[in-house]
N, CA, C and O atoms as a CHARMM CRD file, in Angstrom:
* protein
*
  252
    1    1 UNK  N    122.38400  33.02100  94.83300 PROA 1      0.00000
    2    1 UNK  CA   122.56600  34.34300  95.73700 PROA 1      0.00000
    3    1 UNK  C    123.33400  35.82500  94.79200 PROA 1      0.00000
    4    1 UNK  O    124.40100  35.89100  94.18200 PROA 1      0.00000
    5    2 UNK  N    122.81900  36.32100  94.90000 PROA 2      0.00000
    6    2 UNK  CA   122.98400  37.60200  94.19500 PROA 2      0.00000
    7    2 UNK  C    123.54500  39.01400  95.63900 PROA 2      0.00000
    8    2 UNK  O    123.16700  39.02800  96.81100 PROA 2      0.00000
    9    3 UNK  N    124.45300  39.95400  94.98700 PROA 3      0.00000
   10    3 UNK  CA   124.65400  41.15000  96.19300 PROA 3      0.00000
   11    3 UNK  C    123.81600  42.33700  96.04900 PROA 3      0.00000
   12    3 UNK  O    123.51700  42.96400  95.03300 PROA 3      0.00000
   13    4 UNK  N    123.52000  42.50500  97.18600 PROA 4      0.00000
   14    4 UNK  CA   122.66900  43.56600  97.58800 PROA 4      0.00000
   15    4 UNK  C    123.15200  45.21500  97.68500 PROA 4      0.00000
   16    4 UNK  O    122.63300  46.10700  98.35600 PROA 4      0.00000
   17    5 UNK  N    124.20400  45.27900  96.87200 PROA 5      0.00000
   18    5 UNK  CA   124.64100  46.25900  96.84400 PROA 5      0.00000
   19    5 UNK  C    124.49000  47.31000  96.02700 PROA 5      0.00000
   20    5 UNK  O    124.86700  48.46600  96.22000 PROA 5      0.00000
   21    6 UNK  N    123.73600  46.71400  94.80700 PROA 6      0.00000
   22    6 UNK  CA   123.17300  47.49300  93.75700 PROA 6      0.00000
   23    6 UNK  C    121.55900  47.58800  93.88100 PROA 6      0.00000
   24    6 UNK  O    120.55400  46.90500  94.08000 PROA 6      0.00000
   25    7 UNK  N    122.15100  49.33400  93.54200 PROA 7      0.00000
   26    7 UNK  CA   120.43100  49.19800  94.25600 PROA 7      0.00000
   27    7 UNK  C    119.16700  49.20900  93.48700 PROA 7      0.00000
   28    7 UNK  O    118.01400  49.53000  93.77600 PROA 7      0.00000
   29    8 UNK  N    119.89200  48.63700  92.12900 PROA 8      0.00000
   30    8 UNK  CA   118.43200  47.82600  91.06100 PROA 8      0.00000
   31    8 UNK  C    117.60900  46.64300  91.59500 PROA 8      0.00000
   32    8 UNK  O    116.40900  46.37200  91.55500 PROA 8      0.00000
   33    9 UNK  N    119.02000  45.85300  92.26400 PROA 9      0.00000
   34    9 UNK  CA   118.39800  44.62500  92.99700 PROA 9      0.00000
   35    9 UNK  C    117.38400  44.86800  93.93800 PROA 9      0.00000
   36    9 UNK  O    116.29800  44.29400  93.86000 PROA 9      0.00000
   37   10 UNK  N    117.79600  46.09400  95.27800 PROA 10     0.00000
   38   10 UNK  CA   116.69900  45.89600  95.80800 PROA 10     0.00000
   39   10 UNK  C    116.04000  46.64400  95.59200 PROA 10     0.00000
   40   10 UNK  O    115.70900  47.36400  96.53400 PROA 10     0.00000
   41   11 UNK  N    115.76600  46.77300  94.94500 PROA 11     0.00000
   42   11 UNK  CA   114.45000  47.49100  94.09700 PROA 11     0.00000
   43   11 UNK  C    113.42700  46.25300  93.90100 PROA 11     0.00000
   44   11 UNK  O    112.45100  46.02000  94.61500 PROA 11     0.00000
   45   12 UNK  N    113.92000  45.40500  92.62100 PROA 12     0.00000
   46   12 UNK  CA   113.28200  44.17300  92.00700 PROA 12     0.00000
   47   12 UNK  C    113.14300  43.24500  93.51500 PROA 12     0.00000
   48   12 UNK  O    112.54700  42.18200  93.34400 PROA 12     0.00000
   49   13 UNK  N    113.49100  43.44000  94.58400 PROA 13     0.00000
   50   13 UNK  CA   113.31800  42.11700  95.72000 PROA 13     0.00000
   51   13 UNK  C    111.95400  42.88300  96.96300 PROA 13     0.00000
   52   13 UNK  O    111.14500  42.20900  97.60000 PROA 13     0.00000
   53   14 UNK  N    112.07600  44.39800  96.99100 PROA 14     0.00000
   54   14 UNK  CA   111.65900  44.86200  97.66300 PROA 14     0.00000
   55   14 UNK  C    109.60800  44.42300  97.22300 PROA 14     0.00000
   56   14 UNK  O    108.60100  43.86600  97.66100 PROA 14     0.00000
   57   15 UNK  N    110.25600  45.33700  95.88400 PROA 15     0.00000
   58   15 UNK  CA   108.38700  44.70400  94.98100 PROA 15     0.00000
   59   15 UNK  C    108.34700  44.07800  94.81000 PROA 15     0.00000
   60   15 UNK  O    107.44600  43.96100  93.98000 PROA 15     0.00000
   61   16 UNK  N    109.10900  42.57000  95.16500 PROA 16     0.00000
   62   16 UNK  CA   108.29900  41.58100  94.68000 PROA 16     0.00000
   63   16 UNK  C    107.81600  40.96300  96.39600 PROA 16     0.00000
   64   16 UNK  O    106.97900  40.06000  96.40300 PROA 16     0.00000
   65   17 UNK  N    108.26700  41.38300  97.55000 PROA 17     0.00000
   66   17 UNK  CA   108.04600  41.26300  98.89000 PROA 17     0.00000
   67   17 UNK  C    106.32300  41.85800  99.15400 PROA 17     0.00000
   68   17 UNK  O    105.37000  41.23700  99.62400 PROA 17     0.00000
   69   18 UNK  N    106.39900  43.30900  98.63700 PROA 18     0.00000
   70   18 UNK  CA   105.23600  43.95300  98.68700 PROA 18     0.00000
   71   18 UNK  C    104.03800  43.23600  98.11900 PROA 18     0.00000
   72   18 UNK  O    103.02300  43.48200  98.77100 PROA 18     0.00000
   73   19 UNK  N    103.86700  42.49400  97.18800 PROA 19     0.00000
   74   19 UNK  CA   102.41000  41.97400  96.58000 PROA 19     0.00000
   75   19 UNK  C    102.75900  39.78900  97.11500 PROA 19     0.00000
   76   19 UNK  O    103.41200  39.16200  96.28000 PROA 19     0.00000
   77   20 UNK  N    102.48000  39.33300  97.85700 PROA 20     0.00000
   78   20 UNK  CA   102.84100  38.51100  98.17300 PROA 20     0.00000
   79   20 UNK  C    102.16300  37.71900  97.85900 PROA 20     0.00000
   80   20 UNK  O    101.45300  37.55000  98.85100 PROA 20     0.00000
   81   21 UNK  N    101.59700  36.52000  96.52000 PROA 21     0.00000
   82   21 UNK  CA   100.79800  36.01000  96.18000 PROA 21     0.00000
   83   21 UNK  C    100.76900  34.46200  96.39700 PROA 21     0.00000
   84   21 UNK  O     99.83700  33.66200  96.30500 PROA 21     0.00000
   85   22 UNK  N    102.29300  34.27100  96.76400 PROA 22     0.00000
   86   22 UNK  CA   102.60300  32.63200  96.85400 PROA 22     0.00000
   87   22 UNK  C    101.68500  32.37600  98.11500 PROA 22     0.00000
   88   22 UNK  O    101.82700  33.19900  99.02000 PROA 22     0.00000
   89   23 UNK  N    101.02300  31.64800  98.25900 PROA 23     0.00000
   90   23 UNK  CA   100.06500  31.28900  99.65600 PROA 23     0.00000
   91   23 UNK  C    101.41700  30.92600 100.63500 PROA 23     0.00000
   92   23 UNK  O    101.74600  31.80900 101.42700 PROA 23     0.00000
   93   24 UNK  N    102.27300  29.57000 100.61200 PROA 24     0.00000
   94   24 UNK  CA   103.26900  29.55600 101.14700 PROA 24     0.00000
   95   24 UNK  C    104.36100  30.08500 101.62100 PROA 24     0.00000
   96   24 UNK  O    105.02300  29.71600 102.59100 PROA 24     0.00000
   97   25 UNK  N    104.56400  31.12500 100.77700 PROA 25     0.00000
   98   25 UNK  CA   105.70000  32.27600 101.10900 PROA 25     0.00000
   99   25 UNK  C    104.96000  33.32900 102.16900 PROA 25     0.00000
  100   25 UNK  O    105.53300  33.68300 103.19900 PROA 25     0.00000
  101   26 UNK  N    103.71600  33.76200 101.83300 PROA 26     0.00000
  102   26 UNK  CA   103.08700  34.39500 103.01900 PROA 26     0.00000
  103   26 UNK  C    103.06400  33.90200 104.12700 PROA 26     0.00000
  104   26 UNK  O    103.41500  34.53800 105.12100 PROA 26     0.00000
  105   27 UNK  N    102.45100  32.10300 104.18700 PROA 27     0.00000
  106   27 UNK  CA   102.14000  31.95700 105.64600 PROA 27     0.00000
  107   27 UNK  C    102.94700  31.87100 106.65400 PROA 27     0.00000
  108   27 UNK  O    102.96600  31.97600 107.88000 PROA 27     0.00000
  109   28 UNK  N    103.98800  31.51800 105.24600 PROA 28     0.00000
  110   28 UNK  CA   105.53300  31.27100 106.38100 PROA 28     0.00000
  111   28 UNK  C    105.95600  32.50500 106.73600 PROA 28     0.00000
  112   28 UNK  O    106.39900  32.38700 107.87800 PROA 28     0.00000
  113   29 UNK  N    106.08900  33.95900 106.26800 PROA 29     0.00000
  114   29 UNK  CA   105.92100  35.33600 106.52600 PROA 29     0.00000
  115   29 UNK  C    105.15200  35.79100 107.80100 PROA 29     0.00000
  116   29 UNK  O    105.52500  36.32700 108.84400 PROA 29     0.00000
  117   30 UNK  N    103.53800  35.24700 107.17900 PROA 30     0.00000
  118   30 UNK  CA   102.76100  35.28100 108.49100 PROA 30     0.00000
  119   30 UNK  C    103.03500  34.82800 109.97400 PROA 30     0.00000
  120   30 UNK  O    102.75800  35.53900 110.94000 PROA 30     0.00000
  121   31 UNK  N    103.57900  33.63700 110.05900 PROA 31     0.00000
  122   31 UNK  CA   103.72400  33.10300 111.54800 PROA 31     0.00000
  123   31 UNK  C    105.14900  33.54700 111.76300 PROA 31     0.00000
  124   31 UNK  O    105.72600  32.95900 112.67800 PROA 31     0.00000
  125   32 UNK  N    106.14800  34.88000 110.81400 PROA 32     0.00000
  126   32 UNK  CA   107.31700  35.21800 111.73200 PROA 32     0.00000
  127   32 UNK  C    107.24200  36.06400 111.77100 PROA 32     0.00000
  128   32 UNK  O    108.34400  36.56100 112.00300 PROA 32     0.00000
  129   33 UNK  N    105.98200  37.24700 111.61500 PROA 33     0.00000
  130   33 UNK  CA   105.54100  38.21300 111.50200 PROA 33     0.00000
  131   33 UNK  C    106.26000  39.14500 112.96200 PROA 33     0.00000
  132   33 UNK  O    106.99700  40.12700 113.05200 PROA 33     0.00000
  133   34 UNK  N    105.60600  38.25400 113.93100 PROA 34     0.00000
  134   34 UNK  CA   106.36600  39.27300 115.47100 PROA 34     0.00000
  135   34 UNK  C    108.17000  39.32500 115.29000 PROA 34     0.00000
  136   34 UNK  O    108.86600  40.28400 115.62500 PROA 34     0.00000
  137   35 UNK  N    108.73600  37.87000 114.59900 PROA 35     0.00000
  138   35 UNK  CA   110.10600  37.95000 114.70200 PROA 35     0.00000
  139   35 UNK  C    111.02100  39.04700 114.02200 PROA 35     0.00000
  140   35 UNK  O    112.08900  39.62800 114.22000 PROA 35     0.00000
  141   36 UNK  N    109.92500  38.99200 113.05100 PROA 36     0.00000
  142   36 UNK  CA   110.50100  40.06100 111.40300 PROA 36     0.00000
  143   36 UNK  C    110.33900  41.25700 112.14300 PROA 36     0.00000
  144   36 UNK  O    111.20000  42.09000 111.86200 PROA 36     0.00000
  145   37 UNK  N    109.56300  41.59500 112.94900 PROA 37     0.00000
  146   37 UNK  CA   109.22900  43.21400 113.60400 PROA 37     0.00000
  147   37 UNK  C    108.23700  43.71300 112.46300 PROA 37     0.00000
  148   37 UNK  O    108.40900  44.92100 112.29700 PROA 37     0.00000
  149   38 UNK  N    106.97600  43.04500 111.37700 PROA 38     0.00000
  150   38 UNK  CA   106.51000  43.43200 110.64800 PROA 38     0.00000
  151   38 UNK  C    106.78000  44.05300 110.06500 PROA 38     0.00000
  152   38 UNK  O    105.97200  44.91900 109.73000 PROA 38     0.00000
  153   39 UNK  N    108.73700  44.05200 109.27500 PROA 39     0.00000
  154   39 UNK  CA   109.34300  44.51200 108.64500 PROA 39     0.00000
  155   39 UNK  C    109.60900  43.10900 107.43600 PROA 39     0.00000
  156   39 UNK  O    110.30700  42.16700 107.81200 PROA 39     0.00000
  157   40 UNK  N    109.07900  43.09500 106.20700 PROA 40     0.00000
  158   40 UNK  CA   109.48100  41.85200 104.83800 PROA 40     0.00000
  159   40 UNK  C    110.96500  42.37200 104.41200 PROA 40     0.00000
  160   40 UNK  O    110.98500  42.41000 103.18200 PROA 40     0.00000
  161   41 UNK  N    111.58400  42.57800 104.67900 PROA 41     0.00000
  162   41 UNK  CA   112.69900  42.63100 103.29000 PROA 41     0.00000
  163   41 UNK  C    113.30400  41.76200 103.67900 PROA 41     0.00000
  164   41 UNK  O    112.99200  40.94600 104.54600 PROA 41     0.00000
  165   42 UNK  N    114.75900  41.89400 102.73800 PROA 42     0.00000
  166   42 UNK  CA   115.66000  40.65900 102.40900 PROA 42     0.00000
  167   42 UNK  C    116.28800  39.99200 103.74300 PROA 42     0.00000
  168   42 UNK  O    116.29400  38.76500 103.83900 PROA 42     0.00000
  169   43 UNK  N    116.75800  40.71500 104.65600 PROA 43     0.00000
  170   43 UNK  CA   117.24200  40.97200 105.91200 PROA 43     0.00000
  171   43 UNK  C    116.43200  39.87700 106.39400 PROA 43     0.00000
  172   43 UNK  O    116.85600  38.72500 106.48100 PROA 43     0.00000
  173   44 UNK  N    115.12300  40.28700 106.74600 PROA 44     0.00000
  174   44 UNK  CA   114.46800  39.51400 107.74300 PROA 44     0.00000
  175   44 UNK  C    113.90600  38.08400 106.42200 PROA 44     0.00000
  176   44 UNK  O    113.49700  37.24200 107.22100 PROA 44     0.00000
  177   45 UNK  N    113.74700  37.60100 105.34300 PROA 45     0.00000
  178   45 UNK  CA   113.60700  36.65700 104.67700 PROA 45     0.00000
  179   45 UNK  C    114.79000  36.06000 105.05300 PROA 45     0.00000
  180   45 UNK  O    114.71400  35.12700 105.85300 PROA 45     0.00000
  181   46 UNK  N    115.95700  36.43300 104.60600 PROA 46     0.00000
  182   46 UNK  CA   117.44300  35.67400 104.76700 PROA 46     0.00000
  183   46 UNK  C    117.23300  34.78100 106.36100 PROA 46     0.00000
  184   46 UNK  O    117.21400  33.55000 106.38500 PROA 46     0.00000
  185   47 UNK  N    117.08100  35.66100 107.66000 PROA 47     0.00000
  186   47 UNK  CA   116.99700  34.84600 108.61300 PROA 47     0.00000
  187   47 UNK  C    115.77200  34.62600 109.44900 PROA 47     0.00000
  188   47 UNK  O    115.64400  34.61200 110.67300 PROA 47     0.00000
  189   48 UNK  N    114.88500  34.45600 108.46400 PROA 48     0.00000
  190   48 UNK  CA   113.68100  34.02700 109.61300 PROA 48     0.00000
  191   48 UNK  C    112.73600  33.23100 108.83200 PROA 48     0.00000
  192   48 UNK  O    111.99600  32.40100 109.36000 PROA 48     0.00000
  193   49 UNK  N    112.75500  33.49900 107.45500 PROA 49     0.00000
  194   49 UNK  CA   111.77400  32.27000 106.54800 PROA 49     0.00000
  195   49 UNK  C    112.56200  31.97800 105.83500 PROA 49     0.00000
  196   49 UNK  O    112.52500  33.10100 105.33100 PROA 49     0.00000
  197   50 UNK  N    113.53800  31.33600 105.08700 PROA 50     0.00000
  198   50 UNK  CA   114.53800  31.52300 104.37900 PROA 50     0.00000
  199   50 UNK  C    115.05400  30.09100 105.26700 PROA 50     0.00000
  200   50 UNK  O    114.94100  29.07200 104.58600 PROA 50     0.00000
  201   51 UNK  N    115.40100  29.94700 106.16500 PROA 51     0.00000
  202   51 UNK  CA   115.70500  28.38700 106.68100 PROA 51     0.00000
  203   51 UNK  C    114.30500  27.33300 106.79300 PROA 51     0.00000
  204   51 UNK  O    114.27600  26.22700 106.25200 PROA 51     0.00000
  205   52 UNK  N    113.33300  27.82900 107.48500 PROA 52     0.00000
  206   52 UNK  CA   111.87000  26.70900 107.23500 PROA 52     0.00000
  207   52 UNK  C    112.13600  26.01000 105.57900 PROA 52     0.00000
  208   52 UNK  O    112.31600  24.81700 105.33400 PROA 52     0.00000
  209   53 UNK  N    112.09600  27.08400 104.64500 PROA 53     0.00000
  210   53 UNK  CA   112.25300  26.82500 103.10200 PROA 53     0.00000
  211   53 UNK  C    113.61400  26.08800 102.61000 PROA 53     0.00000
  212   53 UNK  O    113.57500  25.77300 101.42100 PROA 53     0.00000
  213   54 UNK  N    114.64200  25.79900 103.19900 PROA 54     0.00000
  214   54 UNK  CA   115.40300  24.76600 103.66900 PROA 54     0.00000
  215   54 UNK  C    115.72900  23.42300 104.60100 PROA 54     0.00000
  216   54 UNK  O    116.48800  22.53700 104.20900 PROA 54     0.00000
  217   55 UNK  N    115.19300  23.40200 105.62000 PROA 55     0.00000
  218   55 UNK  CA   114.89200  22.46500 106.43200 PROA 55     0.00000
  219   55 UNK  C    113.56500  21.44500 105.65800 PROA 55     0.00000
  220   55 UNK  O    113.53600  20.23200 105.86900 PROA 55     0.00000
  221   56 UNK  N    112.29100  22.28900 104.56600 PROA 56     0.00000
  222   56 UNK  CA   111.68500  20.98300 104.14700 PROA 56     0.00000
  223   56 UNK  C    111.73900  20.46200 102.59700 PROA 56     0.00000
  224   56 UNK  O    111.09500  19.69100 101.88600 PROA 56     0.00000
  225   57 UNK  N    113.00100  21.41700 102.46500 PROA 57     0.00000
  226   57 UNK  CA   114.07500  20.99500 101.09700 PROA 57     0.00000
  227   57 UNK  C    114.90100  19.55500 101.52100 PROA 57     0.00000
  228   57 UNK  O    114.97900  18.66600 100.67300 PROA 57     0.00000
  229   58 UNK  N    115.42200  19.39600 102.67100 PROA 58     0.00000
  230   58 UNK  CA   115.82700  19.05600 103.40900 PROA 58     0.00000
  231   58 UNK  C    115.15500  17.62300 103.92700 PROA 58     0.00000
  232   58 UNK  O    115.57300  16.56800 103.45200 PROA 58     0.00000
  233   59 UNK  N    114.26600  17.63200 104.76100 PROA 59     0.00000
  234   59 UNK  CA   113.76600  16.68000 105.15900 PROA 59     0.00000
  235   59 UNK  C    113.07500  15.57900 104.62000 PROA 59     0.00000
  236   59 UNK  O    112.58300  14.77100 105.40800 PROA 59     0.00000
  237   60 UNK  N    112.92800  15.37400 103.11200 PROA 60     0.00000
  238   60 UNK  CA   112.92000  14.45200 102.75400 PROA 60     0.00000
  239   60 UNK  C    112.37300  14.10800 101.29500 PROA 60     0.00000
  240   60 UNK  O    112.63100  14.80400 100.31300 PROA 60     0.00000
  241   61 UNK  N    111.49200  12.81500 101.26500 PROA 61     0.00000
  242   61 UNK  CA   110.66200  13.29000  99.98100 PROA 61     0.00000
  243   61 UNK  C    109.24800  14.17900  99.03300 PROA 61     0.00000
  244   61 UNK  O    108.26000  14.51000  99.68800 PROA 61     0.00000
  245   62 UNK  N    109.26900  14.29800  98.45100 PROA 62     0.00000
  246   62 UNK  CA   107.76800  15.84400  98.56800 PROA 62     0.00000
  247   62 UNK  C    106.45800  14.28000  99.23700 PROA 62     0.00000
  248   62 UNK  O    105.67700  14.42000 100.17800 PROA 62     0.00000
  249   63 UNK  N    106.58500  13.26600  98.58000 PROA 63     0.00000
  250   63 UNK  CA   105.59100  12.48700  98.96800 PROA 63     0.00000
  251   63 UNK  C    105.45800  12.51200 100.73100 PROA 63     0.00000
  252   63 UNK  O    104.58800  11.84800 101.29400 PROA 63     0.00000
């Protein structure tokens, strides 16, 4: 968890969202693009993508 009040932190996060190389993360963003209103930023990821990642981590084993 990180404070988003720093301009440098916001820039690093937004720079990372511009080029999504992870196919899993990109597919989660694509599935939720209507809810996120086609904007990938720290708030849209926190409310629409991160809960799915959390659910996957809590749902059992890797198998």
